[in-house]
N, C-alpha and C positions, 0 to 999 in steps of 0.2 A: 573439389573446387567449391568456392562460395560465390554468391552473387556480388555484383559490383554495386555502384550507386546509381540513382536516377535523379535527374534535375528537371525542373519545369519553370516556366515563366509565363505570366499572363499580363496583358495590358488591354484595358477597355477604354473606349472613347465615347464622348457624348456626356449626357448628364449622369447624375449619381443614381438614378432610379433604375438600374439594370435589374432584370428579373432574377439573375443569379450573380451575386457579388464575386469579385475577383478571387477573394480568399476561398470561397466555397468551390469555385471552379478548380482552383489549384488542389484542393482537397480531393476532388474526384479524379483529377489527373494523376496525383500521387498514388491514389488507390490503384489505378491502372498500372502503375509502375512498381507496385509493392514487391513483385518478384525480384527486383534488382537490389533490394535491401530491406532487411527487417529489424535492424538494430535500433534505429532512431529516425526521427522525422522532424522537419521544421518548415514553417511558413513565415515569410517576412513581407509585409505590405507597407507601402508609403502612403500616408494619408494626406499629403499636400504640405505637411510641415516637418514630419519626422517619420522614421521607420519604426514599426512595431512588429514583434515576433511572438510566435508560439512554437516552442520546441519541447521535445520530450523523448524518452526512451520507449521503444516498443513499436508495434504496428500502427499504421495510420489511424484506424478507428479507435485505438486505445489512447492516442495522444490528444485528440481534439474532441471538444464538445460543440454542439451546434451553436449555442449562444455565444461561445468564445469566438467561433469563426465569424458569425454575423457581427461581432463587435470589432473585427479587424476592418476598419473603414479604409477605403482607398481603391483606386482603379488600376493599380499596377503592383505586381509583387513577384517573388520567386519562391520556389519550394524545393525540398530535397528529401529523398529517402536514402538511408545510409547502411551500407555494410562496410566495415572498416578494412582498408587495405594498408593504410598508414594511420597510426594513432590508435589509442586505446578505445575500448567500448565504454564511454562514459559521457555524461550529459555535456561536459565542456566541449566535447568534439562534435556535438550536434550542429548541423548546418541548417540554414545559411549563417555564415560568419558576418558580423557587422562591425565595422570600424568607423568611428566618428572622427572627423578632422575639422579644421577651421572653416572650410567651405561647405560642409555638409556631411553626408554619410555614404558609405559603400557597403553593400551586402553582396556576398558571393556564395553560390552553390556550385560544387565541383564534382565531376565524375572523372576519375583517372588517378594517376600516381606520378609524382615527380621523382626522377632519378636523383637530381641534385637538390632535393628539398632540404636535407640536413645541412648541406654547405651554405645554402642561401639563408637558412634560419640562423646559423651561427654568425654569419656576417651581419645580419640585421640586429642580432643581440649585441654585438660589439658596438653598433651604432646607437644603442640605447632603446631599441624597440622591445616592448614587453609582450610576452606571449602568455595566453591563458590556457591554451590547449596544445595537443601534440600532433594535430593534423597538418599536412602540408598545405591545406586550403588557407589556413591562417597566414602562411608565408606569402601566398599570392595576394591576399588582402593587404598586407603591410607593404609589399612592393608596389601595389597599385596606388595606395594613398600617397606614398612617397613621390611617385611620378605625377599624380594629380595636383600636387602642390606647385608643380612647374609647368605642366602642359595641359592641353585639352584632353578629353577622354580618349579620342582615337589615337593620338600620339602617345599618351600615357600607357594605354593597353599594348600598343605596338612595342614600346620600350620594355614592358614587362615580359612580353612573349619572347623577346630576344634573349632573356636571361633564363628561360625555363627549358629544361631538358626532360621530356617525358610525355605523358598523355594527359590531356585535359579537354573536356567539354564543359563550358562554364555558362551559367546564367548569372548576370551581374545587374545589380540595381544601384545606379548612381543617382541618389535622390529619387526623382520620379521618372528616370529614363531607364528603360529595359534594354539590355545588351546581351547578345549571344555570341560566344567565341568558341572556335574549335581549333585544336592544335594543328600545326602545319602538315602532319601526316594523316590526320583524321582517324586516329586510333579508335576513339569512342564515338558512338553515334549521336547526332543532334539534328533535329528537324524543326521546320516552321509550318504552322497551319493557321488558317483563318477560323475565327469563331464569331458568334453573334456580337457585333459592335467592337471587334478587336482582333488580337492575334494571340497565339500561344506558341511557345517554344518548349520542346520536350525531348528526352532521350530516345523515346520511341513513338512511332505514329499511333500506337494504340491509345495513348493519352489524348491525342487530338480526336480520335474516333469517339472516345468516351464523352467528350464535350460536344458531340454532334458537329464537329468542325470538319474542315477540308484540308488535307495535306497539300501544301504548296510545293515544298522542296526540302532537301537536306541543306544544312549549313555546310558550306564547302570547307575542305581542309585549309587552314590558314586564313579563314574569313572572319571578319567582325560584322555582325548585323545589329543595327541600332533601330529602334522603333520610336519615331518622332512624329507627333501630330498626325497620326493616322497613316503615315508612310513608312516603308521599309528602306533604310539607307544601308547600302552594302559597301564594305571596304575590304578588298583583298590584300591582306597585310603580308602574306607569304605566298610564294609560288613554288611548287614542286612538281616535277614531271610525274613522279609516282607517289600515290598515297600508301598507307599501311594500315588498312582496316583490320580490326581484330577478327580472326576467323571464328573465335568461340562465341561471338554474338550470333552467328548463324548456326553453329553446332548446338549451343546450349543456352546461352544467357537470354537472348531476346525472346519475347513471346512469338509463337509461330504466326500470329495474325499481324505482326509488325512488318512494315516496309523499311528496310535499312539500306541506305544508299542505293535506292532504286530496285532492290531485290526483296520480293516477298519471302520471308523466312520460311513459311510453310512449304513453298515450292522448292526451296533449296534443300530442305530436309527430306522431301519426297525424292528428289534426285539423288541424295546421299543413299537412301535405301535402295533405289534402283541400281545404283552403281555397285553397292555391296552384293546384290543378288547376281549381277553379271560377273563380278570378280571372285566371289566366294559362294558358288551354288552348293547346295547340299540337299540330299533326299530326306525330307522330313514331313511330319504330319501337320505342323502348324507354325505360323510366324507369330511371335508374341513380343510386345515391347516391355521394357522397364519404364513404368510411367514416372513423370509425364513426358520427359524430353525425348524418349525413344519412340513415342507413338507415331508421329508423322513419318519417320524413316521406316518404321515397321510396315506402314501402309504401302509405301513405295516398294519395299522388298517383296511383300506379298503379291502385289500387282505384277511386278516384273517376273517373279518366279512361278506365278500361278499356283501358289500354295495358300491355303486358307489362313486368314488373319483371325486370331482368337486371343483373348486375354487370359493370361495365366496368373497375373498379379493384380491386386487391387490396392490402390494407394489411399491412405487416410489423409484427406486434404485439409483436415482441421488440426493437424499436429503442429505444434510450435517447438520451442526448445524443450528438450527432455533432460531430466535429471537422471543421469545414468550412474548407477553404483558399480564398483569394480566387480570383475568376474565375468566369465564366459556366459553364464546363464542370464545375467542382466543385459549383456550386450545383445544376445539373441532376442530377448524380450523387446529391447529398444527397436531392433530391426522389424520385428513383427508389429510393433505399435505403428510404425510408419507404412508398412507394406505387408499384405497377407496373400497367401496363395489361394487360388480357386481350384481345389483338389480334383473336382469332377472333370474339369477341362484338361487336367495335366496327366492323370493316371495312364500309364503305359504308352504315353506319347513321346515321339521324338520332336523336340522343340528347337526352333531357331529363335534365340533371344536377342533382341536388338536393344543396345544401350548407346548412349551418346559418347562415353569415354571410359577409360580405365585409368585411374590415377595411382593410388597405392595398391589397389587390388583387393583390399580387405572387404569392402562393401560388395564387390562383384562376387567374391567367394561366398559370402553369407547368403546372397540372393540365389545363386546357383545351388548351393546346398539345400536351401529351403525348397526349391522346386524339385530337386531330386528326392528329398525326403517325402514330398507330397505324392511321389509315385512316377515321376517322369523317367522314361527309359533312357533318353539322351538329352543333353543340352548343348547346343552349338551356339557359341557367342559370336555375334557380329557387331562390330564397334563402329559408330558413325564418325570417328575421328582417327587420324593417324596416331601412332604411339607418341605419348607425351614424354619427351626425353630431357626437357630443361624447364626451369622455373619461369614464371612470368614476373617481370619487373614493372609492368605498365598498367596495373589496375585490377588484376585478378588475384585473389587470395588462393594461391596454388601451393601444393606441397613443395618442400625443398628438393633439390636434385637427389639427395640421399634417399628420400622417401618415394621418389617416382619409380615405380616398378619397371617400366619400360626402359629406363636409363641404365639398368643393370642386368636385364634379362632379355633373352631372345623371345620371339613370339611363342615358340614351343615352351619356353620356361614360364612365361606368363600364363599360358594355357594350363600348365600343370598346377600353378599356384591357385588359380581361380576355380579349378576343378571342372573345366569345360571339356567336352568331348572333342571339340575343335574350336579354333579361334581365328577370326579374320578381321584385320583392321582395314579401314578405308585408307587408301594410298593418298599421299599428298597431291599427286596428279588428279586423283578422283575427287578430292575435296575442292581443289581449285576449279575444276570443270563444273562441279555441282553449284558452286557459288556464282561463277560466271564472270569473275574478274581475272585479269592477268595475274600471274603469280607475284610479280613485282609490286602489285598494288595491294597486297595483303601482308599483314604481320603474322608470320608463322615461326617466330622465335622459339616458342615452347616446343615446336615439332622438329626444329633443326639445330637449335643452339646458337643461331646467328641472328642478331637483332638489328632492326632498322635505325636504331639510335645508339650512341656511344654509352655503354654500360661497363663500369670498371670490372676487369677480370673476365669479361665475356667477349665473344667474337662479334664483329659487326659485319652485316652483309653489305654488299656494294651499293652505295647510295650517292646520288648527285647532291651537290651543295644546295641548300635552300636559297632561293632568291628573295631577298627582303625588300619590301617597298620602303624606300627612305622618304620620310616626310621632311619638308623644309622648315 
């Protein structure tokens, strides 16, 4: 699996002489969200007359120079870090997207994925709309401009949302007005915080923490939040009895110090480890994580089982993309470049190895082989998610169904493939209990093969109809 995208929006009030300009604050917030996307990054600021952007491929500190950021004048803006789930990895797909029209300009940053994006794009093209990129975010931008020519921003966004099928958390800049929007099921996280002389909207609360701000609340599923003249104006555009929050935010994607929909991710992962220890105990010498996403669950497992926590693997946290030549030897070198064993901790030990998930099984096999080669007597794999049996269509770049090892093999079969002495997956019930939501309030499509929205060729779980607020 790969990371999703991250969005941010900042609005400042008062005079122009703020200690930290809006563009620089967005830079820091995006740096805090870097784990959500490393392909490209962009910032758009409105200076009172027009929108200006800096966008580029690569990590946040690689894209921006201090003087360039200080040159982005304006008190309101939006930003984005990208990992592509729809659209190629190229500069044209860098966000925010900006579309100018006769009444002004619209900029959009998007985390999520539209199921019906290709159909909407095709319809817009037949109407004469010209696209410069392959991302479905540009589809949203064109739809919104089309509606803004006829309606005010609230009605226009409501009309666009009625046409969208999929996941989307958006930060939108309509001239100098910052708007935050979350899809009716709340698939992707989005929260609001206060900062010095203004507000910030971000995919995760860690971005607010980085700006020394205070988390106010999450944007509700189906809600539009508008920041006007120092006030927050809320419009609940859609009403649904059940949300569908993505479980992999808690398992893997979000930073453990983030609060997502009222749940501290760190505590959720601790409970995952504790549940694994209760459901799959084993007599062993040590509990060890696959860093970094397995660390917190390993702490929970060690505490519940009363087995020592000790590291067996050390991660190279400065690794970026690697150029990997064909051949087994080069693949093994690439794995060791990212992660190395601590042989003295491993030799002659029976190890409980905690990881967040098993997708194809190839990485798990290489890691376990490394540990055994370093002298481990046994390696017992404990996985902090249930078996992944179906692809994600809602914003996670996950393997196809053919590549998902758990879709075709039993637990014993996966155990043999990854060369573990035993294998235990977290149950769906254990995951739901660890997160603390009702099962119907979570999206577990990749774990069950039944999705909360209509996806061609896939099963749909039982969902009530959305209640749409109709504007006069």
